[in-house]
C-alpha positions as CSV (number, residue, x, y, z in Angstrom):
1,X,141.5,111.3,100.7
2,X,139.4,111.7,97.6
3,X,139.0,115.2,96.3
4,X,135.5,116.5,96.0
5,X,134.6,116.8,92.3
6,X,137.0,114.1,91.1
7,X,135.6,112.5,87.9
8,X,134.7,108.9,88.6
9,X,132.3,107.9,85.7
10,X,131.1,109.2,82.4
11,X,128.2,107.8,80.4
12,X,129.0,106.2,77.1
13,X,127.3,107.2,73.9
14,X,125.5,103.9,74.1
15,X,124.2,104.6,77.6
16,X,123.0,108.0,76.7
17,X,121.2,106.7,73.6
18,X,119.4,103.9,75.6
19,X,118.4,106.1,78.6
20,X,114.7,106.5,79.1
21,X,115.3,110.2,79.6
22,X,116.8,110.5,76.2
23,X,113.7,108.6,74.7
24,X,111.5,111.1,76.5
25,X,113.3,114.2,75.3
26,X,113.2,113.0,71.7
27,X,109.5,112.2,72.1
28,X,109.2,115.8,73.2
29,X,111.1,117.0,70.1
30,X,113.8,118.6,72.4
31,X,117.5,118.3,72.2
32,X,119.3,115.8,74.6
33,X,120.5,118.7,76.9
34,X,119.6,118.2,80.5
35,X,120.0,121.6,81.9
36,X,117.9,123.0,79.0
37,X,115.2,120.4,79.8
38,X,115.4,121.2,83.5
39,X,115.0,125.0,82.8
40,X,112.0,124.3,80.6
41,X,110.4,121.9,83.2
42,X,110.5,124.6,85.9
43,X,109.7,127.6,83.8
44,X,106.7,125.8,82.1
45,X,105.5,123.5,84.8
46,X,102.0,122.9,83.2
47,X,103.4,121.8,80.0
48,X,106.0,119.6,81.7
49,X,103.7,117.7,83.9
50,X,101.1,117.4,81.2
51,X,103.9,115.7,79.1
52,X,104.5,113.3,82.0
53,X,100.9,112.3,82.1
54,X,100.9,111.8,78.3
55,X,104.3,110.2,77.9
56,X,103.5,107.5,80.4
57,X,99.9,107.2,79.4
58,X,98.5,107.5,82.8
59,X,95.3,105.7,83.3
60,X,92.5,108.1,84.3
61,X,90.5,111.2,83.1
62,X,92.8,114.2,82.7
63,X,89.8,116.5,82.6
64,X,89.8,119.9,81.0
65,X,90.5,122.1,84.0
66,X,93.7,124.0,84.4
67,X,96.9,122.0,85.0
68,X,98.2,124.4,87.7
69,X,96.3,127.1,89.5
70,X,97.3,129.1,92.5
71,X,100.6,129.5,94.2
72,X,102.4,128.0,97.3
73,X,101.0,127.2,99.7
74,X,97.7,126.1,98.2
75,X,98.6,125.4,94.5
76,X,96.3,122.9,93.0
77,X,97.0,120.5,90.0
78,X,94.9,119.0,87.2
79,X,91.5,120.4,88.4
80,X,88.7,118.0,87.2
81,X,90.9,115.0,86.6
82,X,90.4,111.5,88.3
83,X,92.7,108.5,88.6
84,X,93.8,105.9,91.0
85,X,97.3,105.0,92.0
86,X,96.5,101.2,92.3
87,X,95.0,101.1,88.9
88,X,98.2,102.6,87.4
89,X,100.5,100.4,89.5
90,X,98.5,97.2,88.6
91,X,98.0,97.9,84.9
92,X,100.2,95.0,83.8
93,X,99.1,91.4,83.7
94,X,100.6,88.0,83.1
95,X,103.2,85.7,84.6
96,X,106.1,88.2,84.6
97,X,107.6,88.9,88.0
98,X,105.9,91.8,89.7
99,X,107.5,91.7,93.2
100,X,110.1,89.6,95.1
101,X,110.3,89.3,98.8
102,X,113.4,88.1,100.7
103,X,113.7,87.7,104.5
104,X,116.8,87.8,106.7
105,X,116.7,84.1,107.3
106,X,116.8,83.2,103.5
107,X,113.0,82.9,102.9
108,X,111.9,84.0,99.5
109,X,108.6,84.6,97.8
110,X,107.9,85.8,94.2
111,X,104.6,87.2,92.9
112,X,103.6,87.5,89.3
113,X,101.5,90.4,88.0
114,X,98.5,88.1,88.0
115,X,99.3,86.8,91.5
116,X,99.6,90.4,92.9
117,X,96.4,91.5,91.2
118,X,94.5,88.5,92.6
119,X,95.8,89.1,96.2
120,X,94.9,92.8,96.0
121,X,91.4,92.0,94.8
122,X,91.0,89.5,97.7
123,X,92.2,92.0,100.4
124,X,90.2,94.7,98.8
125,X,87.1,92.5,99.1
126,X,88.0,91.9,102.7
127,X,88.5,95.5,103.6
128,X,85.2,96.3,102.0
129,X,83.5,93.7,104.1
130,X,84.9,95.4,107.2
131,X,83.3,98.7,106.1
132,X,86.3,100.4,104.6
133,X,85.5,102.8,101.8
134,X,86.5,106.0,100.2
135,X,88.3,108.3,102.7
136,X,88.6,105.8,105.5
137,X,92.0,105.1,107.0
138,X,93.8,101.8,107.1
139,X,96.9,101.6,109.4
140,X,99.6,99.0,109.0
141,X,102.0,98.0,111.8
142,X,104.1,95.9,109.4
143,X,107.6,95.1,108.4
144,X,108.6,95.3,104.7
145,X,106.7,92.1,103.6
146,X,104.3,91.3,100.7
147,X,101.3,91.8,102.9
148,X,102.2,95.3,103.5
149,X,102.3,96.2,99.7
150,X,99.1,94.1,99.1
151,X,97.2,95.9,101.9
152,X,98.3,99.3,100.7
153,X,97.3,98.6,97.1
154,X,94.0,97.2,98.2
155,X,93.4,100.2,100.4
156,X,94.2,102.7,97.6
157,X,92.0,100.8,95.1
158,X,89.0,101.6,97.3
159,X,89.9,105.3,97.6
160,X,90.8,104.7,101.3
161,X,93.9,106.2,102.9
162,X,97.0,104.2,104.0
163,X,99.3,104.8,106.8
164,X,102.1,102.6,108.1
165,X,104.5,102.2,110.9
166,X,107.4,99.7,111.4
167,X,107.0,97.2,114.2
168,X,110.4,98.2,115.6
169,X,108.8,101.5,116.7
170,X,107.6,101.7,120.2
171,X,104.0,101.7,121.2
172,X,103.9,105.5,122.1
173,X,105.5,106.5,118.8
174,X,102.9,104.4,116.9
175,X,100.0,105.7,119.0
176,X,101.1,109.3,118.5
177,X,100.8,108.7,114.8
178,X,97.8,106.5,114.4
179,X,95.6,108.2,116.9
180,X,95.7,111.4,115.0
181,X,94.2,109.8,111.8
182,X,91.6,107.5,113.5
183,X,92.0,104.4,111.4
184,X,89.1,102.0,110.8
185,X,91.3,99.0,110.5
186,X,94.6,98.0,111.9
187,X,96.7,95.3,110.1
188,X,99.6,94.0,112.3
189,X,102.1,91.3,112.6
190,X,102.6,89.3,115.7
191,X,106.4,90.0,115.6
192,X,109.4,90.2,113.4
193,X,113.0,88.9,113.0
194,X,116.0,91.2,113.0
195,X,119.7,90.5,113.3
196,X,119.1,86.8,114.0
197,X,116.6,87.4,116.9
198,X,112.9,87.3,117.2
199,X,110.8,90.1,118.6
200,X,107.2,89.3,119.7
201,X,105.0,92.3,119.2
202,X,101.7,90.8,120.3
203,X,101.4,92.7,123.5
204,X,102.4,95.9,121.6
205,X,99.6,95.5,119.1
206,X,97.2,95.0,122.0
207,X,98.3,98.2,123.5
208,X,98.1,100.1,120.2
209,X,94.6,98.8,119.5
210,X,93.5,99.8,123.0
211,X,94.5,103.5,122.3
212,X,92.5,103.6,118.9
213,X,88.8,104.0,119.6
214,X,88.1,104.4,116.0
215,X,89.0,100.8,115.2
216,X,86.4,98.5,113.9
217,X,88.7,95.6,113.1
218,X,92.2,94.4,113.7
219,X,93.8,91.9,111.1
220,X,96.5,89.6,112.5
221,X,99.3,88.4,110.2
222,X,101.0,85.5,112.1
223,X,104.4,86.4,110.5
224,X,106.5,85.5,113.5
225,X,104.7,82.4,114.2
226,X,105.0,81.1,110.6
227,X,108.7,82.0,110.5
228,X,109.3,80.2,113.8
229,X,108.0,76.9,112.3
230,X,111.0,76.7,110.1
231,X,113.7,78.2,112.3
232,X,114.9,78.5,115.7
233,X,116.9,81.8,116.1
234,X,118.1,83.1,119.3
235,X,115.2,84.6,121.2
236,X,115.8,88.3,121.8
237,X,113.7,88.7,124.9
238,X,110.9,86.7,126.7
239,X,107.9,86.7,124.4
240,X,104.6,87.7,126.0
241,X,102.8,85.0,124.0
242,X,100.8,85.3,120.8
243,X,97.8,87.0,122.3
244,X,94.8,87.2,120.0
245,X,92.1,88.8,122.1
246,X,92.2,92.5,121.3
247,X,90.1,95.1,123.2
248,X,88.5,96.9,120.2
249,X,86.4,95.6,117.3
250,X,86.4,92.6,115.2
251,X,89.6,90.4,115.2
252,X,90.4,88.4,112.0
253,X,93.4,86.8,110.5
254,X,95.0,87.6,107.2
255,X,93.7,84.4,105.6
256,X,90.2,85.5,106.7
257,X,90.7,88.9,105.3
258,X,91.7,87.5,101.8
259,X,89.2,84.5,101.9
260,X,86.8,85.6,99.2
261,X,87.7,86.3,95.7
262,X,86.0,89.2,93.8
263,X,87.0,90.9,90.6
264,X,89.6,93.6,91.0
265,X,88.1,97.1,90.7
266,X,89.4,100.7,91.3
267,X,87.7,103.8,92.6
268,X,88.9,106.7,90.6
269,X,89.3,109.8,92.8
270,X,90.3,113.5,92.2
271,X,93.9,114.2,91.6
272,X,94.6,115.5,95.2
273,X,92.5,112.8,96.9
274,X,94.5,111.5,99.9
275,X,96.6,108.4,99.0
276,X,98.7,107.9,102.1
277,X,99.7,109.6,105.3
278,X,103.4,109.8,106.2
279,X,104.8,111.3,109.3
280,X,107.7,113.8,109.9
281,X,108.4,115.7,113.1
282,X,109.6,119.1,114.1
283,X,110.9,120.0,117.5
284,X,107.6,120.5,119.2
285,X,104.3,118.7,119.2
286,X,103.0,115.4,117.8
287,X,104.5,113.9,114.5
288,X,103.1,115.8,111.5
289,X,100.7,113.6,109.5
290,X,101.6,114.5,105.9
291,X,99.0,113.7,103.3
292,X,100.0,113.1,99.7
293,X,97.5,112.7,96.8
294,X,97.0,109.9,94.2
295,X,97.9,112.2,91.2
296,X,101.0,113.9,92.6
297,X,102.6,110.6,93.7
298,X,101.8,108.9,90.4
299,X,103.3,111.6,88.2
300,X,106.3,112.3,90.5
301,X,107.2,108.6,90.8
302,X,106.8,107.9,87.1
303,X,109.1,110.8,86.4
304,X,111.7,110.1,89.0
305,X,112.0,106.4,88.7
306,X,112.1,106.4,84.9
307,X,114.3,109.4,84.3
308,X,116.5,109.6,87.5
309,X,116.8,105.9,88.2
310,X,116.3,104.8,84.5
311,X,113.9,102.1,85.6
312,X,111.4,100.4,83.4
313,X,110.0,97.0,82.5
314,X,112.5,94.2,83.1
315,X,114.4,96.0,85.8
316,X,114.7,94.8,89.4
317,X,114.7,97.6,92.0
318,X,116.0,97.3,95.5
319,X,116.2,99.9,98.3
320,X,116.9,99.0,101.8
321,X,114.1,100.5,103.9
322,X,111.4,99.8,106.5
323,X,107.7,100.6,106.1
324,X,108.3,103.6,108.4
325,X,110.5,105.4,105.9
326,X,109.3,107.2,102.8
327,X,111.8,105.2,100.8
328,X,109.3,102.3,101.1
329,X,106.7,104.2,99.4
330,X,109.3,105.1,96.7
331,X,110.5,101.5,96.4
332,X,107.0,100.2,95.7
333,X,106.6,102.9,93.1
334,X,108.6,100.7,90.8
335,X,105.3,98.9,89.9
336,X,104.3,102.2,88.2
337,X,107.1,101.8,85.6
338,X,106.8,98.0,85.3
339,X,109.9,97.2,87.3
340,X,110.0,94.6,90.0
341,X,110.6,95.9,93.6
342,X,112.6,93.7,95.9
343,X,111.1,93.8,99.5
344,X,113.6,92.8,102.2
345,X,112.8,92.4,105.9
346,X,115.8,92.1,108.2
347,X,119.1,93.6,109.2
348,X,121.5,95.2,106.6
349,X,124.5,93.4,108.2
350,X,123.2,90.0,109.3
351,X,124.6,87.4,108.9
352,X,127.5,89.5,107.5
353,X,128.1,93.1,106.6
354,X,127.7,92.1,102.9
355,X,124.2,90.9,103.4
356,X,122.6,93.5,101.1
357,X,125.1,93.1,98.4
358,X,124.5,89.4,98.3
359,X,120.7,90.0,98.0
360,X,121.5,92.2,95.0
361,X,123.6,89.5,93.4
362,X,121.2,86.6,94.0
363,X,118.1,88.6,92.7
364,X,119.8,90.1,89.7
365,X,119.1,93.6,91.0
366,X,119.6,96.3,88.3
367,X,119.4,99.3,90.6
368,X,120.5,99.1,94.2
369,X,119.7,101.7,96.8
370,X,120.8,102.1,100.4
371,X,121.4,104.8,103.0
372,X,124.8,106.6,102.7
373,X,126.1,105.0,106.1
374,X,125.8,101.5,104.6
375,X,128.1,102.4,101.7
376,X,130.6,103.9,104.2
377,X,130.3,100.8,106.4
378,X,131.0,98.6,103.3
379,X,134.1,100.7,102.7
380,X,135.4,100.3,106.3
381,X,134.6,96.6,106.3
382,X,136.6,96.0,103.2
383,X,133.7,94.4,101.3
384,X,134.2,93.4,97.7
385,X,130.7,92.9,96.1
386,X,130.5,90.1,93.6
387,X,128.0,88.7,91.1
388,X,126.4,92.0,90.2
389,X,126.6,91.7,86.4
390,X,123.0,93.0,86.0
391,X,123.6,96.1,88.1
392,X,123.3,99.4,86.2
393,X,123.1,101.9,89.0
394,X,123.6,102.5,92.8
395,X,121.6,105.1,94.7
396,X,122.4,106.6,98.1
397,X,120.1,108.7,100.3
398,X,119.2,109.4,103.9
399,X,122.2,111.6,104.6
400,X,124.9,113.2,102.3
401,X,127.5,110.7,100.9
402,X,131.1,111.9,101.3
403,X,133.5,111.7,98.3
404,X,135.1,108.5,99.7
405,X,131.8,106.7,99.4
406,X,131.5,107.7,95.7
407,X,135.0,106.6,95.1
408,X,134.5,103.2,96.8
409,X,131.6,102.4,94.5
410,X,133.6,103.5,91.5
411,X,136.5,101.2,92.5
412,X,134.4,98.2,93.5
413,X,131.8,98.4,90.8
414,X,133.6,99.8,87.7
415,X,131.3,101.1,85.1
416,X,128.4,101.5,87.5
417,X,127.3,105.1,88.4
418,X,126.6,106.0,91.9
419,X,123.9,108.7,92.3
420,X,123.3,110.5,95.6
421,X,119.8,111.7,96.0
422,X,118.2,114.2,98.5
423,X,114.6,115.0,99.1
424,X,112.3,114.0,101.9
425,X,109.1,112.5,103.4
426,X,107.5,115.9,102.8
427,X,107.4,115.3,99.0
428,X,108.1,111.5,99.0
429,X,110.8,112.0,96.3
430,X,114.2,113.6,95.7
431,X,114.7,117.3,94.9
432,X,118.2,116.7,93.6
433,X,119.8,113.6,92.1
434,X,121.4,112.0,89.1
435,X,120.5,110.7,85.6
436,X,122.2,108.5,83.1
437,X,123.2,111.6,81.1
438,X,125.4,113.1,83.8
439,X,129.0,112.3,84.7
440,X,129.6,111.3,88.3
441,X,132.0,113.3,90.4
442,X,133.0,112.5,94.0
443,X,130.8,114.2,96.6
444,X,128.7,115.9,94.0
445,X,125.0,115.5,93.2
446,X,124.8,115.9,89.4
447,X,121.6,117.9,88.9
448,X,118.3,119.3,90.3
449,X,115.4,116.9,89.5
450,X,113.1,117.7,86.6
451,X,110.2,119.8,87.7
452,X,111.9,120.8,91.0
453,X,112.9,124.5,91.0
454,X,115.5,124.1,93.7
455,X,117.6,127.2,94.7
456,X,119.9,128.1,97.5
457,X,118.8,131.1,99.6
458,X,120.9,133.3,101.7
459,X,119.4,134.6,105.1
460,X,117.9,137.6,103.1
461,X,116.1,135.4,100.7
462,X,118.4,136.0,97.8
463,X,119.2,133.1,95.4
464,X,123.0,132.4,95.5
465,X,125.2,130.2,93.4
466,X,128.5,128.7,94.5
467,X,127.5,129.5,98.2
468,X,126.0,127.4,100.9
469,X,122.4,128.4,101.7
470,X,119.0,127.1,102.6
471,X,117.4,124.6,100.1
472,X,114.3,126.1,98.9
473,X,111.7,125.5,96.1
474,X,110.4,128.5,94.4
475,X,107.7,126.7,92.3
476,X,105.3,124.0,93.4
477,X,105.5,120.3,92.6
478,X,102.6,117.9,92.3
479,X,103.8,115.7,95.1
480,X,103.9,118.4,97.7
481,X,101.5,117.6,100.6
482,X,97.8,118.2,99.8
483,X,97.5,118.9,103.5
484,X,98.4,117.9,107.0
485,X,95.7,115.7,108.6
486,X,93.7,117.6,111.3
487,X,95.0,121.0,110.0
488,X,91.9,122.3,108.3
489,X,93.1,126.0,108.1
490,X,96.5,124.9,107.0
491,X,98.3,126.8,109.7
492,X,100.6,123.9,110.7
493,X,101.4,123.2,107.0
494,X,102.3,126.9,106.3
495,X,104.3,127.1,109.5
496,X,106.4,124.0,108.6
497,X,107.6,125.2,105.1
498,X,106.7,128.8,104.6
499,X,107.5,130.6,107.8
500,X,110.9,131.9,106.7
501,X,110.3,132.9,103.1
502,X,106.6,133.6,102.4
503,X,105.5,131.8,99.3
504,X,108.7,129.8,99.0
505,X,109.2,126.3,100.4
506,X,112.0,126.1,102.9
507,X,113.1,122.5,103.2
508,X,115.5,122.6,106.1
509,X,118.7,121.4,104.3
510,X,121.9,123.3,103.6
511,X,122.8,123.2,99.9
512,X,125.3,124.7,97.5
513,X,124.3,124.9,93.8
514,X,127.2,125.1,91.3
515,X,127.3,127.0,88.1
516,X,126.6,123.8,86.0
517,X,123.5,123.0,88.1
518,X,125.2,120.3,90.1
519,X,125.0,120.6,93.9
520,X,126.2,119.5,97.3
521,X,124.0,118.8,100.3
522,X,125.5,119.6,103.7
523,X,122.9,118.1,106.0
524,X,120.0,119.4,108.0
525,X,119.7,123.1,108.9
526,X,117.1,122.3,111.5
527,X,117.3,120.0,114.6
528,X,115.2,117.1,113.5
529,X,116.9,113.7,114.3
530,X,117.8,111.6,111.4
531,X,118.8,108.1,112.4
532,X,119.2,105.5,109.7
533,X,117.1,107.4,107.4
534,X,114.3,107.7,109.8
535,X,113.4,111.3,110.8
536,X,112.0,111.9,114.2
537,X,111.3,115.0,116.0
538,X,113.0,115.8,119.3
539,X,109.7,116.3,121.0
540,X,109.1,112.6,120.8
541,X,112.5,111.9,122.4
542,X,111.8,114.4,125.3
543,X,108.5,112.9,126.1
544,X,110.3,109.7,127.0
545,X,113.2,111.1,128.8
546,X,111.5,113.6,130.9
547,X,109.0,111.2,132.1
548,X,111.7,110.0,134.6
549,X,111.4,111.8,137.9
550,X,115.2,112.1,138.1
551,X,115.3,114.3,135.0
552,X,114.5,117.9,135.2
553,X,115.3,118.9,131.6
554,X,117.0,117.4,128.7
555,X,118.4,118.2,125.2
556,X,119.2,115.7,122.4
557,X,121.5,116.4,119.5
558,X,122.4,114.4,116.4
559,X,125.8,115.2,115.2
560,X,125.5,113.4,111.9
561,X,126.7,115.2,108.8
562,X,128.2,114.5,105.3
563,X,127.1,110.9,105.0
564,X,128.1,109.8,108.5
565,X,125.5,109.0,111.0
566,X,127.4,110.7,113.8
567,X,126.7,110.5,117.5
568,X,123.4,110.9,119.3
569,X,124.2,112.9,122.5
570,X,121.7,113.2,125.3
571,X,122.2,116.1,127.8
572,X,120.3,116.0,131.0
573,X,119.7,118.3,134.0
574,X,119.0,116.3,137.0
575,X,116.3,116.8,139.6
576,X,117.5,118.0,143.0
577,X,119.2,115.2,144.8
578,X,119.3,112.9,141.8
579,X,122.4,111.2,140.3
580,X,123.1,109.8,136.9
581,X,123.6,106.2,138.1
582,X,124.2,103.1,135.9
583,X,120.6,102.1,136.7
584,X,119.2,105.5,135.5
585,X,121.2,105.3,132.4
586,X,120.1,101.8,131.6
587,X,116.5,102.8,132.3
588,X,116.6,105.8,129.9
589,X,118.2,103.7,127.1
590,X,115.8,100.9,127.5
591,X,112.8,103.3,127.5
592,X,114.1,104.9,124.3
593,X,114.8,101.7,122.6
594,X,111.3,100.4,123.5
595,X,109.2,103.5,123.0
596,X,111.0,105.0,120.0
597,X,113.3,102.6,118.3
598,X,116.8,101.1,118.7
599,X,118.1,103.8,116.4
600,X,117.3,106.4,119.0
601,X,119.4,105.1,121.9
602,X,122.0,107.8,122.7
603,X,125.7,107.1,122.3
604,X,126.4,109.1,125.5
605,X,124.5,110.8,128.3
606,X,126.0,113.8,129.7
607,X,124.9,115.9,132.8
608,X,124.8,119.6,132.5
609,X,123.7,122.4,134.9
610,X,121.0,123.7,132.5
611,X,119.5,123.4,129.1
612,X,119.8,126.6,127.0
613,X,116.5,128.2,126.2
614,X,115.2,131.2,124.4
615,X,113.4,134.0,126.3
616,X,110.2,132.4,125.2
617,X,111.3,129.1,126.6
618,X,112.2,127.1,123.5
619,X,115.2,124.8,123.7
620,X,118.1,125.9,121.6
621,X,119.1,122.7,119.8
622,X,120.6,124.2,116.7
623,X,123.2,126.4,118.5
624,X,124.4,123.5,120.5
625,X,124.8,121.3,117.5
626,X,126.8,124.0,115.9
627,X,129.0,124.1,119.0
628,X,129.5,120.4,118.8
629,X,130.5,120.7,115.2
630,X,133.1,123.3,115.9
631,X,131.4,126.7,116.0
632,X,132.8,128.9,118.9
633,X,130.3,129.4,121.7
634,X,130.2,133.1,121.2
635,X,129.2,132.6,117.5
636,X,126.6,129.9,118.0
637,X,123.7,132.0,119.5
638,X,122.8,135.6,120.4
639,X,123.0,135.8,124.2
640,X,120.5,138.6,124.3
641,X,117.9,136.3,122.9
642,X,118.6,133.6,125.6
643,X,117.1,133.1,129.0
644,X,120.4,131.5,130.3
645,X,123.3,132.2,128.0
646,X,125.8,131.0,130.7
647,X,125.0,127.4,130.2
648,X,126.2,127.2,126.6
649,X,129.8,126.8,127.7
650,X,128.9,123.4,129.1
651,X,128.2,122.0,125.7
652,X,131.6,122.2,124.1
653,X,132.9,119.0,122.5
């Protein structure tokens, strides 16, 4: 066992001197004192965020309006300013490496800055010919491939709005997302490769397109067809064929989209103009379409990537992610600081559990990021990473990393700090994390991020230190959502973050903040499922399960905590006369795999006589999770607030 707080790494004087954060603090004329800098950044947010704009020489017109006005919810930033994310991401030119792509089967592609700019210009022209302009939505049903990055940058350059979903998501999950935002163009692959098998998604794309009446065009990328020309992996399932006749709008190929070259141009937009729409789910309703603005993302990612990951020109940045997770959006932010993101499409453990470490070695990765479970799996598999001479940092997110994970990195990669980060889709960044100025201690997150006034609140809304409480933000950040799509009055947005502590953002994590500003995250305080870093609401799960006539009611619980993914348990109440047969279990698992994702197949299905509900009829997921994690039944919920308190005893471990 590794003791929490055990010292594992300390920065040398040379590392501190060369850190980009040190250069910034000296540029400000401030001492190299992180806690003092953090305090200033949250006490004087207008001065801090203005300094980020100036230090990184953001391209755009800052305007002469107030930097910050109003309060949460509804704070506004840099009134009167204009800029464009893509213009800042593509400010560099030349033959230096801008982006690298690696596929599971060993395929590799490299784009220079000039290559990337040309491709974005071509796709921008193609989208414009399809009628895409400022404010229109473009949806991508794409794996983590160069075309996804190119299509996003082209969309952003027009002032249009990007939204993406991974092709391993089932049709209902994608339709639930894209139908809300009414995209004008859908860009999709015919299939993908994962774990040595091919998955044809042609039929799925047809179904998705049929459900989107707003579509004017669908753009096909023959990704699977091209890959199959050079390999013959095991076929995962019978392929429905590479159908090309879609039911809505114009249908063109990727080559047709990029066929004509035009000069690259950028539509500058107001600071809070929508850049992309990400999705996060609560326990009821459709996935929440979270809208982030150009300006907030540019400033936040410049700050976070440069100061918390210490990335800049010459660096090679890797984070294992799909396009359906906010870490993809964070990964490609490397372009803003001049670093080269490594895009990877495939399994983390194929053809071996060391697959990602080998990519890091072969590509000369300088900062390597993964979900905490991959680090723990590497430990358990006895992996010894090699060839990582250029590696300067390791990042972990998605779930809390236990002390043993910290210690494994310290032992296997001596001299390389491991930083655990926590944040969310809601702000597309981390609230808490590490820097090159902080020592690394097992199980401890070294600091609260610059500009993020993170506090721990007790149930009465009082800030506490040294105690576990709710993670809250008591000051706004520029990358907070500018709105939820189709939420004109802001009711859903307010309900999502400000219903417990008015005027204070409640994030839904348990956190303990220590006297020195370091902290520990203890997992979700709500009931949202978090599988492999992909958050999904339970309502999406229930829509699949309860469609079966044999199922009268259901409850799903994710027991993951402290860096371990945990078990996904599905409880069902059967309809009269029904039995939980092998056929029914298999049908439920197949439906969840196909309609949600393989990550959401339960580890076990249990029959219970009833699902616990409040008096108003809401399912009591959090109390059941507490019971499964060891809380006595009598302490997990107030029976007076329940419609059927007698059923709780059936949910003991």
